[in-house]
C-alpha positions as CSV (number, residue, x, y, z in Angstrom):
1,M,77.2,71.3,-132.4
2,S,81.0,69.0,-132.1
3,G,81.9,67.6,-128.5
4,R,85.2,68.4,-130.4
5,I,85.1,72.0,-130.2
6,F,84.9,72.4,-126.7
7,Q,86.9,69.4,-126.0
8,N,90.0,71.6,-126.9
9,V,88.9,74.4,-124.8
10,V,88.7,72.3,-121.7
11,L,91.4,70.7,-122.0
12,Q,93.5,73.8,-122.4
13,L,91.5,75.5,-118.9
14,K,92.9,72.0,-117.7
15,E,96.5,73.2,-118.0
16,N,95.3,76.4,-115.9
17,T,93.3,75.1,-112.9
18,D,92.8,71.8,-110.7
19,R,89.2,71.8,-110.8
20,T,87.8,69.1,-113.3
21,I,85.3,71.6,-116.2
22,G,83.0,70.3,-118.6
23,V,80.1,70.5,-120.4
24,I,76.9,68.8,-120.6
25,D,74.0,69.4,-123.3
26,G,70.7,69.6,-122.7
27,E,70.4,66.2,-121.8
28,G,72.4,66.4,-119.5
29,V,75.0,64.1,-120.9
30,V,78.6,65.3,-120.5
31,I,80.0,66.5,-123.9
32,A,83.4,67.0,-122.8
33,C,85.4,66.8,-119.5
34,S,88.8,67.3,-118.3
35,E,88.7,63.8,-116.9
36,L,88.2,61.9,-120.1
37,S,86.7,59.2,-118.3
38,M,83.4,60.9,-117.8
39,I,82.9,61.7,-121.3
40,G,79.6,60.2,-121.7
41,Q,77.9,60.0,-118.7
42,R,74.2,61.3,-118.4
43,W,73.3,63.7,-115.3
44,A,69.8,64.7,-116.1
45,E,69.1,65.1,-112.5
46,H,71.1,68.3,-112.8
47,V,69.0,69.5,-115.8
48,P,65.6,70.6,-114.4
49,V,68.2,72.8,-111.7
50,V,70.0,74.3,-115.0
51,N,67.0,75.4,-116.6
52,G,65.4,76.8,-113.6
53,A,68.4,79.1,-113.3
54,S,67.8,80.9,-116.6
55,G,71.0,81.5,-117.9
56,A,72.5,82.1,-113.8
57,M,75.2,80.4,-112.3
58,V,73.9,77.9,-109.7
59,S,75.2,75.2,-107.8
60,S,73.8,71.6,-107.9
61,D,75.2,68.3,-105.7
62,G,78.7,70.0,-105.4
63,K,79.2,71.3,-108.7
64,T,78.9,74.8,-110.1
65,F,77.0,75.2,-113.9
66,K,76.1,77.7,-115.9
67,A,74.7,77.6,-119.3
68,L,76.0,79.1,-122.5
69,N,74.4,81.1,-124.8
70,G,71.5,79.7,-126.6
71,W,68.3,81.0,-127.9
72,N,65.7,78.8,-126.3
73,T,64.3,78.9,-122.6
74,Q,65.7,75.9,-121.6
75,F,69.8,75.1,-122.4
76,D,71.7,73.8,-125.2
77,Y,75.0,73.7,-123.5
78,A,76.0,74.6,-120.3
79,V,79.4,74.7,-118.6
80,F,80.3,73.1,-114.9
81,V,83.2,73.0,-112.4
82,F,83.1,70.4,-109.7
83,G,82.7,72.3,-106.2
84,D,80.6,74.7,-105.4
85,N,82.8,77.7,-103.5
86,D,84.0,81.1,-104.9
87,V,87.1,79.4,-106.8
88,S,84.9,77.1,-108.8
89,R,82.8,80.3,-109.5
90,T,85.3,81.7,-111.1
91,V,86.4,78.9,-112.5
92,C,83.2,78.4,-114.2
93,A,82.7,81.9,-115.1
94,M,86.0,82.6,-116.9
95,S,85.1,79.1,-118.8
96,T,81.9,80.2,-119.7
97,V,83.5,82.8,-121.7
98,A,86.1,81.0,-123.1
99,L,83.6,78.3,-124.4
100,N,81.1,81.0,-125.0
101,S,83.5,82.3,-127.8
102,A,84.2,79.1,-129.3
103,K,80.8,78.0,-129.8
104,S,79.6,81.3,-131.8
105,Y,83.0,80.2,-133.7
106,Y,81.6,77.5,-134.6
107,E,78.3,78.5,-135.5
108,E,79.5,81.3,-137.6
109,K,81.3,78.7,-139.6
110,H,78.0,75.8,-139.6
111,D,75.1,78.4,-139.1
112,R,72.1,76.1,-139.5
113,G,70.3,79.1,-141.0
114,S,73.1,79.0,-143.7
115,F,73.2,75.7,-144.1
116,V,69.0,75.7,-144.8
117,K,69.6,79.0,-146.8
118,D,72.2,77.0,-149.1
119,I,69.1,74.4,-149.7
120,I,66.4,76.7,-150.1
121,S,69.0,78.3,-153.2
122,D,69.9,75.3,-154.8
123,N,73.6,76.2,-153.2
124,I,74.6,72.5,-151.6
125,M,74.6,69.1,-153.3
126,L,71.9,67.0,-152.3
127,G,74.6,64.1,-151.1
128,D,76.3,66.8,-148.5
129,I,72.7,67.6,-147.3
130,Y,72.7,64.2,-145.5
131,M,75.9,64.8,-144.2
132,R,75.8,68.3,-143.1
133,A,72.2,67.6,-141.5
134,K,73.5,65.3,-139.3
135,E,76.6,67.5,-138.1
136,L,74.0,70.4,-137.8
137,R,71.8,67.5,-135.5
138,V,69.2,69.1,-138.0
139,T,66.0,66.8,-138.4
140,A,65.9,65.2,-141.9
141,D,62.3,63.7,-143.0
142,V,60.0,66.0,-140.9
143,P,57.5,67.4,-142.2
144,R,57.9,71.5,-142.6
145,G,55.8,74.8,-144.1
146,V,57.4,77.3,-146.6
147,F,56.0,80.4,-146.7
148,V,57.6,83.6,-148.0
149,V,56.6,87.0,-146.8
150,R,57.2,89.9,-149.2
151,S,56.2,93.7,-148.2
152,L,53.9,95.5,-150.4
153,K,56.0,98.5,-150.5
154,K,58.1,98.7,-153.2
155,G,61.5,99.5,-151.2
156,E,60.5,98.3,-148.1
157,S,61.6,95.2,-146.2
158,V,59.9,92.5,-144.3
159,P,61.0,93.4,-140.6
160,T,62.5,89.8,-139.8
161,D,62.0,90.2,-136.2
162,V,59.0,90.7,-135.9
163,I,58.7,87.0,-137.4
164,Q,61.4,85.5,-135.4
165,S,58.9,87.1,-132.3
166,M,56.7,84.6,-133.6
167,F,57.8,81.9,-134.1
168,P,61.2,81.8,-131.6
169,D,62.3,77.8,-131.3
170,R,65.2,78.1,-133.5
171,Q,66.1,74.5,-133.3
172,N,62.9,73.4,-135.2
173,D,62.0,76.4,-137.1
174,F,63.9,79.1,-139.3
175,V,63.8,82.7,-140.2
176,L,65.4,83.7,-143.1
177,S,65.8,87.1,-145.2
178,V,66.6,86.6,-148.4
179,G,66.9,88.2,-151.5
180,E,65.6,91.8,-151.7
181,G,63.8,92.4,-148.4
182,D,61.7,89.1,-148.6
183,V,61.6,86.8,-145.2
184,V,61.5,83.1,-145.8
185,L,59.7,81.2,-142.6
186,I,60.3,77.2,-142.3
187,R,58.0,76.2,-140.1
188,Q,58.3,72.3,-138.7
189,M,55.0,71.0,-138.9
190,P,53.2,68.3,-137.0
191,E,52.5,64.9,-139.1
192,G,49.6,65.0,-141.1
193,A,49.4,68.8,-141.3
194,G,47.5,70.3,-144.4
195,I,46.6,73.3,-146.5
196,K,44.1,74.1,-143.3
197,E,46.8,74.9,-140.9
198,L,49.5,76.3,-143.6
199,N,46.9,78.8,-144.5
200,K,46.8,79.6,-140.3
201,I,50.2,80.3,-139.9
202,A,50.2,82.4,-142.7
203,S,46.6,84.3,-141.6
204,T,48.6,84.8,-138.6
205,M,51.8,86.5,-139.6
206,E,49.9,88.6,-142.1
207,E,48.2,90.1,-139.5
208,N,51.0,90.5,-137.1
209,L,52.4,92.4,-139.8
210,R,49.4,94.2,-140.5
211,G,48.7,95.3,-136.4
212,G,52.6,96.4,-136.4
213,G,52.1,98.8,-139.8
214,A,54.1,96.6,-142.1
215,S,51.7,95.2,-145.7
216,A,52.8,92.2,-147.0
217,V,51.7,89.3,-148.6
218,V,52.2,85.7,-147.9
219,G,52.9,83.1,-150.5
220,I,53.2,79.3,-149.3
221,G,54.6,76.4,-150.8
222,T,53.4,72.6,-150.8
223,I,54.4,71.1,-147.2
224,A,58.4,70.2,-147.7
225,T,58.3,66.0,-145.9
226,H,62.2,65.8,-146.3
227,L,65.4,68.6,-146.4
228,R,65.8,67.8,-149.8
229,D,62.2,69.2,-151.0
230,L,62.8,72.5,-149.1
231,A,64.3,74.0,-152.4
232,K,60.8,73.2,-154.8
233,S,58.3,74.3,-151.6
234,Y,60.2,77.5,-151.5
235,K,60.0,77.7,-155.7
236,E,56.3,77.1,-155.5
237,A,55.8,79.8,-152.7
238,Q,57.6,82.8,-154.9
239,I,55.4,81.4,-157.9
240,A,52.6,81.7,-155.3
241,I,53.1,85.6,-155.2
242,E,54.0,86.4,-158.5
243,V,50.4,84.7,-159.9
244,G,48.7,86.1,-157.1
245,K,50.0,89.8,-158.8
246,V,48.0,88.8,-161.9
247,F,45.2,86.9,-160.3
248,D,44.6,87.5,-157.0
249,T,45.9,91.0,-156.6
250,E,42.9,91.6,-153.6
251,K,44.6,88.5,-151.6
252,Y,47.2,88.6,-148.9
253,I,47.7,84.3,-148.7
254,I,48.5,83.2,-151.4
255,N,48.9,79.3,-151.8
256,Y,50.7,77.5,-154.2
257,E,48.2,74.6,-154.2
258,N,45.1,77.3,-154.6
259,L,46.5,78.7,-157.9
260,G,44.6,76.0,-159.9
261,I,45.0,76.6,-164.1
262,G,46.5,80.3,-163.1
263,R,49.7,79.1,-162.6
264,L,49.9,77.0,-165.9
265,I,49.2,80.2,-168.0
266,Y,51.9,82.0,-165.4
267,Q,54.6,79.8,-166.9
268,L,53.8,80.5,-170.4
269,P,55.8,82.7,-172.6
270,T,54.8,85.7,-172.9
271,T,55.2,85.8,-176.7
272,L,53.1,83.3,-176.4
273,C,50.5,84.9,-174.4
274,E,50.8,88.2,-176.7
275,M,50.3,86.3,-179.5
276,F,47.3,84.2,-178.0
277,L,45.1,87.8,-177.2
278,Q,45.7,89.2,-180.4
279,E,44.2,86.1,-181.9
280,V,41.1,85.9,-180.3
281,F,40.9,89.6,-180.0
282,K,41.7,90.5,-182.8
283,K,38.9,93.5,-183.6
284,N,38.4,94.8,-179.7
285,P,41.6,95.0,-176.5
286,I,40.4,92.8,-174.3
287,D,40.0,96.2,-171.8
288,A,37.2,96.9,-174.5
289,L,35.2,94.0,-172.4
290,D,32.8,95.3,-169.9
291,K,33.2,94.9,-166.5
292,E,30.5,92.4,-165.6
293,T,31.8,89.8,-168.6
294,L,35.9,90.3,-167.3
295,F,34.1,89.4,-164.0
296,T,32.5,86.2,-165.3
297,I,36.2,85.2,-167.1
298,H,38.1,85.5,-163.3
299,K,35.3,83.8,-161.3
300,F,36.1,80.6,-165.0
301,F,39.7,81.0,-164.3
302,E,39.9,80.7,-160.2
303,N,37.3,77.7,-160.8
304,N,39.7,75.7,-162.7
305,L,37.7,76.3,-166.1
306,N,34.8,74.3,-164.5
307,V,31.5,76.1,-166.0
308,S,29.2,74.3,-164.1
309,E,30.9,75.7,-160.6
310,T,31.8,78.7,-161.9
311,A,28.0,79.0,-162.9
312,R,26.5,77.5,-159.6
313,K,29.3,80.4,-157.9
314,L,27.6,83.6,-160.3
315,F,23.8,82.1,-159.6
316,V,23.4,81.7,-163.0
317,H,22.7,78.3,-165.1
């Protein structure tokens, strides 16, 4: 968040009090102050005290602090006023109200979630991603997993609050409502994470939703190593769900990387597929095939048209 927004409010407050007022960030750096010479100073010793107050007003070394509204257990920004008497506490409380309002207004205009939603929806120019990411303090080049969660019951939406409660770190993770009832989770992943870690996260979400009475399917895209890759991964997660409707109807977690030949067939034009079926099944429709033959065909596709692997899975020669 821009320190200029806080500084403008602090300078207005300065006109109505003789107390020194300012704002520190989560690392204790003074990012706004009525005494301009103090901007940039680091007061790391006050950070544990403010965090320990859990949002309440607290005094430390002759100063009064109060954390601004935030989503994390640790504060992102806190107001400080010199002095630890009743007057300082009153000024601190009033300053907090004004600065919280400024913070909310700024976040509505420059919301991180809206920024990420614009990326996955291809509503932002590639060159603007870098500039906005820097402004909003969103790290650009860390690995992120993209998950699309869709309700299996037509007309119902996925409960966003359940997903949000599972991933409360709004600095690094994003839970977004997209489209008609879909919820997208963009989760920061550790270096070297792969399919196993992605599937584990998806399984946890699906189990929690099912435990709460909501049935959903989770589509997983490939890991995005940069913000610019989020849109591609999001589309892959959507494709995973759509292909799963056809080829993996009994699965609730579908990873794009495991779709195999199914994703190629899905992307073929419908008319071309219909022509192929008409040519192959000239005499009898595909529905005329017995269950054992259909089962064998499904296994053949599941194993990417590998004859020997399919035979091994079916325990036949």
